[in-house]
N, C-alpha and C positions, 0 to 999 in steps of 0.2 A: 524341298531345300528351301529355307528360311531368310530372307532380306533384311537384314535389320540397321535401321540409319537412324542414325546418329545425328548428336543435339551440331557438331560440327561439318556436318555437310558429307560424310563419308557414310559408305555402306560395304557393311559385313554379309556376307554371305555365311552361311551356320547350318552346317550337315544337319539331320532330321527333318522333323514335325513336332507341331505339338497337337499330340489327340486329342486333347480337348478346349478349346478355345475359351469356355468361360468358366475355367477351372484355373488356366494358366492366369488369366485377366482378375480374377480371386486371389491369385499367389503372388502373384505383381504388384499391387496391391498394397499387402501387407504390410502395414509398415513400421515393422518391427522390423526388416527385413534392406539392406541397403543393394544388397547386387542379387543376382539371378541369374542360374545357366542358362543359354536356350540354347538349344542344339547342341555342339561341341565349344562355347563360347561361355562362361565365366563374364558377367560384366554390371558394373556398377552400375541402376537402374536409372539415377538421374542422368543419365545420359544420351538416355533412348528418345527419339523423336518416335517412331514407328514402327509393328513388326508386322509383313507382311509376308506369305509363304507362294508357293507357286501355283495355278490354279487348275483343279483339276481338269483331264482331259473332256472336251463336251462338253466345260463350266467358263464364258465368258462373262468381262466385268459386267456388272451394268451401272456400276458407283465411280463418281471420280471425287475423289476428295480432296480437298484444298485447306494444301498446308499454310501460313503466315507465311513460310520463305519462301513461296511460291510454289514448291513444291506439289505436282498430282499425282496420287497413289491410287489407283486402280482399285474397287474390291467388287466380291459378288456378294450380293443381298436379295434369298428369296424372293424377301417378303419388306422390302424397301418401305419404311416410313416417318417421314420427316419430324414428328410432333416427340417421336420416339430419338431419334438423333438428338433431339434436344434438350430431352428430361437427358438422357445419357452423359451429355456434355454437361449440363448444369447436376450431377448430384455429386455434391460437395464430401463426400466419404475419399472418392478414389481421384487418383490419377490418371490411370490409365482406364480405355474403354473399348469394348469393342464394335468397330462398324459395321457389318457384314462382313468380311473374312481377316478383317485388318484391324490390329490392334494399333493407338493412338495415344500419343500422352498430349492430354486434353488441352495443353496451355501453347499446343503445336497447330492443333483445328484449327480450320475458318471459316470451313463449310462442305456440305456434300452436297450432289447434282444427284439426280436419278437420269440416266439416258432414256430419251425413247427410242423404246422400239417394233 
């Protein structure tokens, strides 16, 4: 299951999954398209704040991503690197970026913190 969080604060659950997150991020960043289908939901990509999926069994989140509106999003990143996260956010070519296993609209991003294990 996928959760699509919208800029208006609503969350939508979409059936299915995204098989390759990096390919999906490249697709959603295509400036020639305004709408994209996520699971079973066709949606204007400008309305999206973030997209997350249920974590796999035995896999827990180790990153908390804080958004500008006060929302906290849990993510899993096996190889968290703070410098890499900043570089992804600073890439002016893209509106969306993959942070761990969550796709974030960069204008909604505030910070990410790794939890101590």
